[in-house]
C-alpha positions as a Markdown table, in Angstrom:
| # | Residue | x | y | z |
|---|---|---|---|---|
| 1 | Met | 43.0 | -4.4 | 47.6 |
| 2 | Asp | 44.2 | -7.8 | 45.4 |
| 3 | Arg | 45.1 | -10.8 | 47.1 |
| 4 | Ala | 49.0 | -9.5 | 45.8 |
| 5 | Ala | 48.8 | -6.7 | 47.2 |
| 6 | Ser | 47.3 | -8.3 | 50.9 |
| 7 | Leu | 50.5 | -10.7 | 51.1 |
| 8 | Arg | 52.6 | -8.1 | 50.4 |
| 9 | Trp | 51.7 | -6.0 | 53.0 |
| 10 | Lys | 51.7 | -8.7 | 55.5 |
| 11 | Thr | 55.5 | -10.0 | 54.1 |
| 12 | Arg | 56.6 | -6.6 | 55.5 |
| 13 | Ile | 54.5 | -6.1 | 59.0 |
| 14 | Phe | 55.4 | -10.1 | 59.2 |
| 15 | Ala | 59.6 | -9.2 | 58.5 |
| 16 | Leu | 59.2 | -5.9 | 60.8 |
| 17 | Ile | 58.3 | -8.2 | 63.5 |
| 18 | Val | 61.2 | -10.8 | 63.1 |
| 19 | Ile | 64.0 | -8.0 | 63.0 |
| 20 | Leu | 62.6 | -6.0 | 66.1 |
| 21 | Ser | 62.2 | -8.7 | 68.0 |
| 22 | Asn | 65.0 | -10.6 | 68.0 |
| 23 | Pro | 67.1 | -7.4 | 69.5 |
| 24 | Leu | 64.0 | -6.9 | 71.9 |
| 25 | Gly | 64.0 | -10.0 | 73.3 |
| 26 | Gly | 67.8 | -10.6 | 73.3 |
| 27 | Tyr | 68.1 | -7.2 | 75.2 |
| 28 | Trp | 65.7 | -8.4 | 77.6 |
| 29 | Leu | 67.4 | -11.8 | 78.1 |
| 30 | Ala | 70.9 | -10.4 | 78.6 |
| 31 | Lys | 69.2 | -7.6 | 81.1 |
| 32 | Gly | 67.1 | -10.4 | 83.7 |
| 33 | Met | 70.3 | -12.5 | 83.6 |
| 34 | Arg | 73.1 | -10.0 | 84.6 |
| 35 | Gly | 74.3 | -10.6 | 87.6 |
| 36 | Arg | 72.5 | -14.4 | 88.2 |
| 37 | Thr | 74.4 | -17.4 | 88.7 |
| 38 | Thr | 73.0 | -20.8 | 87.7 |
| 39 | Ala | 74.8 | -23.5 | 89.5 |
| 40 | Ser | 71.8 | -25.7 | 90.7 |
| 41 | Ala | 68.5 | -26.5 | 88.4 |
| 42 | Val | 66.9 | -24.2 | 91.8 |
| 43 | Asp | 68.8 | -21.2 | 89.6 |
| 44 | Tyr | 67.6 | -21.9 | 86.6 |
| 45 | Leu | 63.8 | -22.3 | 87.8 |
| 46 | Ala | 64.4 | -18.7 | 89.1 |
| 47 | Ala | 66.1 | -17.4 | 86.0 |
| 48 | Ile | 63.2 | -17.9 | 83.8 |
| 49 | Phe | 60.6 | -17.0 | 86.0 |
| 50 | Ser | 61.6 | -13.6 | 86.4 |
| 51 | Pro | 60.0 | -11.3 | 84.8 |
| 52 | Trp | 62.7 | -9.7 | 82.6 |
| 53 | Val | 63.9 | -13.2 | 81.4 |
| 54 | Met | 60.2 | -14.1 | 80.5 |
| 55 | Leu | 59.7 | -11.2 | 78.8 |
| 56 | Gly | 62.8 | -12.0 | 76.9 |
| 57 | Ile | 61.9 | -15.8 | 76.4 |
| 58 | Leu | 58.0 | -15.1 | 75.2 |
| 59 | Val | 59.4 | -11.9 | 72.7 |
| 60 | Leu | 61.8 | -15.1 | 71.0 |
| 61 | Ile | 58.8 | -17.4 | 70.8 |
| 62 | Leu | 57.2 | -14.2 | 69.2 |
| 63 | Trp | 60.2 | -13.5 | 67.1 |
| 64 | Leu | 60.3 | -17.4 | 65.9 |
| 65 | Leu | 57.0 | -18.3 | 64.8 |
| 66 | Ser | 56.6 | -14.7 | 63.1 |
| 67 | Arg | 59.9 | -16.1 | 61.4 |
| 68 | Met | 58.3 | -19.9 | 60.8 |
| 69 | Ala | 55.3 | -18.8 | 58.9 |
| 70 | Leu | 57.2 | -15.2 | 57.2 |
| 71 | Leu | 59.2 | -18.1 | 55.3 |
| 72 | Ser | 56.3 | -20.2 | 54.7 |
| 73 | Trp | 54.9 | -17.3 | 52.7 |
| 74 | Ala | 58.0 | -15.6 | 51.3 |
| 75 | Asp | 60.5 | -16.4 | 49.3 |
| 76 | Leu | 63.7 | -17.4 | 51.4 |
| 77 | Ser | 66.0 | -14.9 | 49.0 |
| 78 | Tyr | 63.7 | -12.6 | 50.0 |
| 79 | Val | 63.6 | -13.6 | 53.8 |
| 80 | Leu | 66.8 | -14.0 | 55.0 |
| 81 | Pro | 69.0 | -11.0 | 53.9 |
| 82 | Val | 65.4 | -8.7 | 55.2 |
| 83 | Thr | 65.7 | -10.2 | 58.8 |
| 84 | Ser | 69.2 | -10.3 | 59.1 |
| 85 | Leu | 69.4 | -6.9 | 60.0 |
| 86 | Gly | 68.0 | -7.7 | 63.1 |
| 87 | Tyr | 71.2 | -9.3 | 63.6 |
| 88 | Val | 73.1 | -6.1 | 63.3 |
| 89 | Ile | 70.5 | -3.9 | 65.6 |
| 90 | Thr | 71.1 | -6.6 | 68.0 |
| 91 | Ala | 75.0 | -5.6 | 67.9 |
| 92 | Ala | 74.2 | -1.5 | 68.4 |
| 93 | Val | 72.3 | -3.1 | 71.3 |
| 94 | Gly | 74.6 | -4.6 | 73.2 |
| 95 | His | 77.6 | -2.3 | 72.1 |
| 96 | Phe | 75.6 | 1.0 | 73.4 |
| 97 | Leu | 72.4 | 0.0 | 75.7 |
| 98 | Leu | 74.8 | -3.4 | 77.8 |
| 99 | Asn | 78.0 | -2.0 | 77.4 |
| 100 | Glu | 79.5 | -5.5 | 75.7 |
| 101 | Gln | 82.0 | -4.9 | 73.5 |
| 102 | Val | 81.5 | -5.9 | 70.3 |
């Protein structure tokens, strides 16, 4: 496989990671924060270290690092339109899985 083909595959894989990790991270973060009140610093710490919130945070960190890597080798005019699908999926996840009004 030549270098250009390898870069195309790497770009597609990272674009897919960026597209899917944003809605998944947001979903798990929202699921973990449902019903919580954050009136004090202890409440914030308890929320951060709850399993669903921690998973959401880790997946959103993966999203950020993957997006940064993707932007380092692919054109912005390609990355922004392709990865914007993640925002559409996020709205659908919020509406259908979290029963939020969109």
